MIKOLLUM-998647 format. One record per residue: residue in three letters; chain; x, y, z of N, C-alpha, C in turn. Coordinates in nm, 4 decimals, padded with zeros to 6 digits. Example, Ala and Ser with C-alpha at 12.3 -4.5 7.8 and 13.67 -1.06 7.14 Angstrom:
% MIKOLLUM-998647
<badren ALA,A,<01.3190,-00.5690,00.7800>,<01.2300,-00.4500,00.7800>,<01.3200,-00.3300,00.7800>> <badren SER,A,<01.2850,-00.2250,00.7080>,<01.3670,-00.1060,00.7140>,<01.2900,00.0030,00.7870>> 
END
This chain:
% MIKOLLUM-998647
<badren MET,A,<11.0280,10.5978,09.0264>,<11.1752,10.6998,09.0540>,<11.1663,10.7572,09.1890>> <badren SER,A,<11.3149,10.7612,09.1840>,<11.3877,10.7355,09.2815>,<11.4136,10.8803,09.2690>> <badren ILE,A,<11.4033,11.0034,09.3959>,<11.4510,11.0988,09.4213>,<11.4891,11.1378,09.5331>> <badren CYS,A,<11.6562,11.1869,09.5369>,<11.7326,11.1782,09.6769>,<11.7300,11.0490,09.6824>> <badren GLY,A,<11.7257,10.9663,09.5816>,<11.7919,10.8289,09.7454>,<11.6147,10.7897,09.7068>> <badren VAL,A,<11.5105,10.8372,09.7714>,<11.3572,10.7562,09.8392>,<11.3227,10.7260,09.6712>> <badren THR,A,<11.2087,10.6663,09.6422>,<11.1255,10.5833,09.5897>,<10.9821,10.5912,09.6250>> <badren ILE,A,<10.9494,10.7389,09.5049>,<10.8246,10.7641,09.5137>,<10.7095,10.6527,09.4378>> <badren LYS,A,<10.6345,10.6550,09.4687>,<10.5471,10.6596,09.4553>,<10.4184,10.6739,09.4392>> <badren GLN,A,<10.3047,10.7180,09.2858>,<10.1798,10.7898,09.2887>,<10.1143,10.7903,09.1465>> <badren PRO,A,<10.0167,10.7947,09.1780>,<09.9080,10.7099,09.0477>,<09.9318,10.8359,08.9244>> <badren PRO,A,<10.0131,10.8196,08.8303>,<10.0546,10.8796,08.7498>,<10.0189,10.9997,08.7034>> <badren SER,A,<09.8814,10.9419,08.7635>,<09.8243,11.1661,08.6794>,<09.7807,11.2491,08.7521>> <badren HIS,A,<09.8970,11.2540,08.9122>,<09.9260,11.3164,08.9682>,<10.1089,11.3117,08.9489>> <badren SER,A,<10.1637,11.4147,08.9753>,<10.3406,11.4794,08.9621>,<10.3368,11.5364,09.0883>> <badren ILE,A,<10.4312,11.5318,09.1921>,<10.5237,11.5792,09.2383>,<10.6630,11.7073,09.2296>> <badren SER,A,<10.6881,11.7066,09.2713>,<10.7918,11.8355,09.3091>,<10.8879,11.8155,09.3939>> <badren PHE,A,<10.9703,11.8154,09.4525>,<11.0768,11.8697,09.5500>,<11.1714,11.9554,09.5656>> <badren SER,A,<11.1993,12.0440,09.5597>,<11.3007,12.1249,09.6035>,<11.3487,12.2050,09.4723>> <badren GLY,A,<11.2578,12.2776,09.3279>,<11.2734,12.3167,09.3017>,<11.3244,12.1965,09.1409>> <badren GLU,A,<11.3209,12.0586,09.1721>,<11.3663,11.9902,09.1030>,<11.2123,12.0106,09.0160>> <badren LYS,A,<11.2452,11.9596,08.8897>,<11.1154,11.9281,08.7696>,<11.0128,11.8249,08.8107>> <badren LYS,A,<10.9326,11.8320,08.8404>,<10.7280,11.7162,08.7943>,<10.7890,11.6005,08.8055>> <badren VAL,A,<10.7825,11.4338,08.9034>,<10.7788,11.3639,08.8226>,<10.6735,11.3106,08.9062>> <badren SER,A,<10.5666,11.1957,08.7257>,<10.4781,11.1283,08.7494>,<10.5503,10.9816,08.8238>> <badren THR,A,<10.4812,10.9593,08.8987>,<10.5350,10.8172,08.9589>,<10.4136,10.6955,09.0033>> <badren THR,A,<10.4108,10.5579,08.9898>,<10.3717,10.4434,08.9713>,<10.2461,10.4999,09.0799>> <badren ALA,A,<10.1653,10.3772,09.0441>,<10.0267,10.3842,09.1112>,<10.0602,10.3821,09.2598>> <badren SER,A,<09.9706,10.3552,09.3526>,<09.9644,10.4058,09.5117>,<09.8429,10.3833,09.5787>> <badren SER,A,<09.8351,10.3615,09.6427>,<09.7091,10.3799,09.7835>,<09.7104,10.4943,09.7795>> <badren ALA,A,<09.8035,10.5687,09.9097>,<09.7484,10.6844,09.9386>,<09.8870,10.7630,09.8401>> <badren ASN,A,<09.7900,10.8893,09.8218>,<09.8190,10.9552,09.7568>,<09.8963,11.0917,09.8458>> <badren PHE,A,<10.0019,11.1384,09.8107>,<10.0132,11.2262,09.8986>,<09.9095,11.3774,09.8699>> <badren ASP,A,<09.8956,11.4577,09.8200>,<09.7939,11.5678,09.7456>,<09.6975,11.5582,09.8598>> <badren GLN,A,<09.6314,11.4586,09.8108>,<09.4784,11.3997,09.8252>,<09.4902,11.3654,09.9332>> <badren ASP,A,<09.5303,11.2532,10.0004>,<09.5430,11.1794,10.1693>,<09.6130,11.2325,10.2766>> <badren ILE,A,<09.7846,11.2303,10.2259>,<09.7979,11.2857,10.2947>,<09.8351,11.4121,10.3764>> <badren LYS,A,<09.9159,11.4806,10.2471>,<09.9024,11.6402,10.3174>,<09.7512,11.7709,10.3723>> <badren PRO,A,<09.6618,11.6662,10.3609>,<09.6150,11.7532,10.3999>,<09.5998,11.7518,10.5473>> <badren ILE,A,<09.5954,11.6311,10.6006>,<09.6207,11.5735,10.8039>,<09.7579,11.6873,10.7986>> <badren PHE,A,<09.8550,11.6921,10.7259>,<09.9988,11.8222,10.7238>,<09.8997,11.9785,10.7465>> <badren GLU,A,<09.8105,12.0095,10.7225>,<09.7401,12.1268,10.6478>,<09.6835,12.1675,10.7850>> <badren LYS,A,<09.5701,12.0157,10.8510>,<09.5168,11.9959,10.9356>,<09.5670,12.0161,11.0862>> <badren HIS,A,<09.6869,11.9814,11.1015>,<09.7434,11.9934,11.1833>,<09.9162,12.0832,11.2247>> <badren CYS,A,<09.9535,12.1010,11.1559>,<10.0552,12.1494,11.1613>,<10.0963,12.3166,11.0778>> <badren ASN,A,<09.9520,12.3172,11.0003>,<09.9649,12.4867,10.9806>,<09.9403,12.5579,11.1022>> <badren PRO,A,<10.0030,12.6629,11.0865>,<10.0790,12.7350,10.9969>,<10.2502,12.7412,10.9305>> <badren CYS,A,<10.2926,12.6277,11.1093>,<10.4633,12.6432,11.0842>,<10.5446,12.5637,11.0355>> <badren HIS,A,<10.4633,12.4547,10.9826>,<10.5449,12.3661,10.8497>,<10.5015,12.3509,10.7016>> <badren PHE,A,<10.3964,12.4438,10.6815>,<10.4047,12.5348,10.5756>,<10.4701,12.6697,10.5180>> <badren PRO,A,<10.4876,12.7168,10.4076>,<10.5715,12.8606,10.3558>,<10.4757,12.9800,10.4141>> <badren GLY,A,<10.5791,13.0137,10.4582>,<10.5696,13.0956,10.5985>,<10.5961,13.1102,10.6487>> <badren GLY,A,<10.6214,12.9906,10.7336>,<10.5780,12.9263,10.9307>,<10.7661,12.8983,10.9286>> <badren LYS,A,<10.7809,12.9574,11.0505>,<10.8801,12.9450,11.1048>,<10.9221,12.7957,11.1211>> <badren MET,A,<10.9268,12.6727,11.1103>,<10.9463,12.5515,11.0686>,<10.9833,12.4930,10.8879>> <badren TYR,A,<10.9071,12.6052,10.7782>,<10.8760,12.5119,10.7309>,<11.0047,12.5221,10.6677>> <badren GLU,A,<11.1412,12.5896,10.6934>,<11.2431,12.5597,10.5849>,<11.3310,12.4480,10.6628>> <badren ARG,A,<11.3463,12.4410,10.7582>,<11.4382,12.3203,10.8259>,<11.2627,12.1523,10.8400>> <badren LEU,A,<11.1906,12.2053,10.8246>,<11.1041,12.0612,10.7510>,<10.9794,12.0826,10.6695>> <badren PRO,A,<10.9491,12.0898,10.5499>,<10.8298,12.1907,10.4665>,<10.7025,12.0334,10.4847>> <badren PHE,A,<10.5721,12.0387,10.5666>,<10.5471,11.9800,10.5058>,<10.4361,11.9411,10.4018>> <badren ASP,A,<10.4194,11.9908,10.3467>,<10.3986,12.0943,10.1964>,<10.5062,11.9761,10.1281>> <badren GLN,A,<10.5681,11.8844,10.1527>,<10.7048,11.7937,10.0343>,<10.6582,11.6135,10.1007>> <badren ALA,A,<10.6623,11.4940,10.0218>,<10.6324,11.4088,10.0490>,<10.7389,11.3521,10.1115>> <badren LEU,A,<10.9077,11.4527,10.0792>,<10.9942,11.3456,10.0826>,<11.0799,11.3675,10.2018>> <badren THR,A,<10.9698,11.5020,10.2471>,<11.0273,11.5293,10.4114>,<10.9488,11.4644,10.4721>> <badren ILE,A,<10.8342,11.4206,10.4737>,<10.7582,11.2444,10.5518>,<10.7811,11.1619,10.5411>> <badren ILE,A,<10.8369,11.0998,10.4555>,<10.9096,10.9615,10.4473>,<11.0832,10.9321,10.5761>> <badren LYS,A,<11.1057,11.0711,10.5436>,<11.2349,11.1106,10.5846>,<11.1910,11.1255,10.7586>> <badren ASN,A,<11.1226,11.1552,10.7732>,<11.0399,11.1897,10.9641>,<10.9373,11.0923,10.9600>> <badren GLU,A,<11.0165,11.0364,10.9516>,<10.8187,10.9617,10.9872>,<10.8212,10.8975,11.1121>> <badren GLN,A,<10.9759,10.9010,11.2361>,<10.9054,10.8623,11.3187>,<10.8911,10.9971,11.4407>> <badren GLY,A,<10.9239,11.0593,11.3795>,<10.9331,11.2113,11.4642>,<10.7629,11.2359,11.4424>> <badren ILE,A,<10.6758,11.2520,11.3701>,<10.6021,11.3204,11.2478>,<10.5168,11.2397,11.3215>> <badren LEU,A,<10.4892,11.0337,11.3686>,<10.4192,11.0074,11.4389>,<10.3958,10.9844,11.4922>> <badren ARG,A,<10.4763,11.0813,11.6385>,<10.5047,11.1134,11.7568>,<10.3492,11.1980,11.8238>> <badren ARG,A,<10.3321,11.2879,11.6859>,<10.3099,11.4218,11.6922>,<10.0995,11.4231,11.6402>> <badren ILE,A,<10.0657,11.2998,11.5521>,<09.9755,11.2814,11.5354>,<09.8530,11.1822,11.5846>> <badren LYS,A,<09.7716,11.2374,11.6610>,<09.6934,11.1209,11.7688>,<09.6492,11.0560,11.7022>> <badren ASP,A,<09.5437,11.0183,11.5617>,<09.4124,11.0148,11.5368>,<09.4625,10.8775,11.4238>> <badren THR,A,<09.3956,10.7706,11.4907>,<09.4920,10.6211,11.4440>,<09.4835,10.5865,11.3041>> <badren ASP,A,<09.2751,10.6429,11.2593>,<09.2720,10.7029,11.1106>,<09.4150,10.8041,11.0404>> <badren GLU,A,<09.4838,10.8627,11.0376>,<09.5283,10.9451,10.9853>,<09.6922,10.8619,11.0187>> <badren VAL,A,<09.7359,10.8354,11.1488>,<09.8752,10.7269,11.1106>,<09.8748,10.5869,11.0407>> <badren LYS,A,<09.7864,10.5163,11.0397>,<09.7312,10.4687,10.9067>,<09.7890,10.4908,10.8011>> <badren ILE,A,<09.7286,10.5976,10.7505>,<09.7771,10.6611,10.6172>,<09.8885,10.6750,10.6162>> <badren ILE,A,<09.8652,10.7572,10.6951>,<10.0741,10.8092,10.6342>,<10.2010,10.6848,10.7306>> <badren ARG,A,<10.1370,10.5354,10.7686>,<10.2339,10.4742,10.8013>,<10.2278,10.4111,10.6524>> <badren GLU,A,<10.1149,10.3796,10.5753>,<10.0410,10.2782,10.4436>,<10.1057,10.4315,10.3764>> <badren PHE,A,<10.1703,10.5141,10.3401>,<10.2243,10.6368,10.2374>,<10.3987,10.5746,10.2927>> <badren VAL,A,<10.4269,10.6023,10.3622>,<10.5441,10.6336,10.3778>,<10.6212,10.4324,10.3595>> <badren GLU,A,<10.5556,10.4072,10.3607>,<10.5938,10.2528,10.3784>,<10.6118,10.2068,10.1991>> <badren GLU,A,<10.5145,10.2087,10.1620>,<10.5277,10.2078,10.0053>,<10.6489,10.3192,09.9655>> <badren ASN,A,<10.6192,10.4402,09.9844>,<10.7070,10.5222,09.9357>,<10.8774,10.5128,10.0303>> <badren SER,A,<10.9346,10.3986,10.0815>,<11.0249,10.4660,10.1325>,<11.1542,10.3293,10.0196>> <badren PRO,A,<11.2564,10.4282,10.0316>,<11.3506,10.3866,09.9557>,<11.3351,10.1504,09.9767>> <badren SER,A,<11.3511,10.1407,09.8823>,<11.4052,10.0035,09.8243>,<11.4323,09.8674,09.9320>> <badren GLU,A,<11.5138,09.9054,09.9782>,<11.6482,09.8655,10.0829>,<11.5088,09.8408,10.2443>> <badren THR,A,<11.5189,09.9831,10.2339>,<11.3729,09.9952,10.3990>,<11.3008,09.8499,10.3670>> <badren ASN,A,<11.2415,09.8345,10.2578>,<11.0972,09.7967,10.1772>,<11.1625,09.6745,10.2134>> <badren ASN,A,<11.2037,09.5592,10.2058>,<11.3819,09.4515,10.2625>,<11.3540,09.4363,10.2874>> <badren ALA,A,<11.3699,09.5126,10.4304>,<11.4703,09.5158,10.5708>,<11.3173,09.4433,10.6894>> <badren LYS,A,<11.2223,09.4196,10.6228>,<11.0802,09.4432,10.6455>,<11.0488,09.3540,10.6568>> 
END
C-alpha cells in the first residue's frame, strides 16, 4: 500500500494512519512500527516529538512516514546499535520501491 508515495509494510493484523487519513492494513514486515519502532522514539524523543511537544508539528515521531522520510537525521541521534539496526530494517522494508531497487 502506498501512502504519500511511500509504501508501508506491516503485518495484516495491524493498521496505521497518517495525519487523519483512514487506517490502512498493509503486508507483512519483520519490524512493526507500533511494537518495535515507536517505543524507541518514545524512549529517546519524548516529549518533544510526540503530541504536545515543541517539535511534534514539524517532525511527529509517532508516525511511520516521518521516520521513513527522515532516517538520516534520526539515526545521527540514536546511539544504541540494536535500535539503529531495527530502524534501518524498518526503513529499508518500507521505503518507496524506487529507493529499494536502486540499492
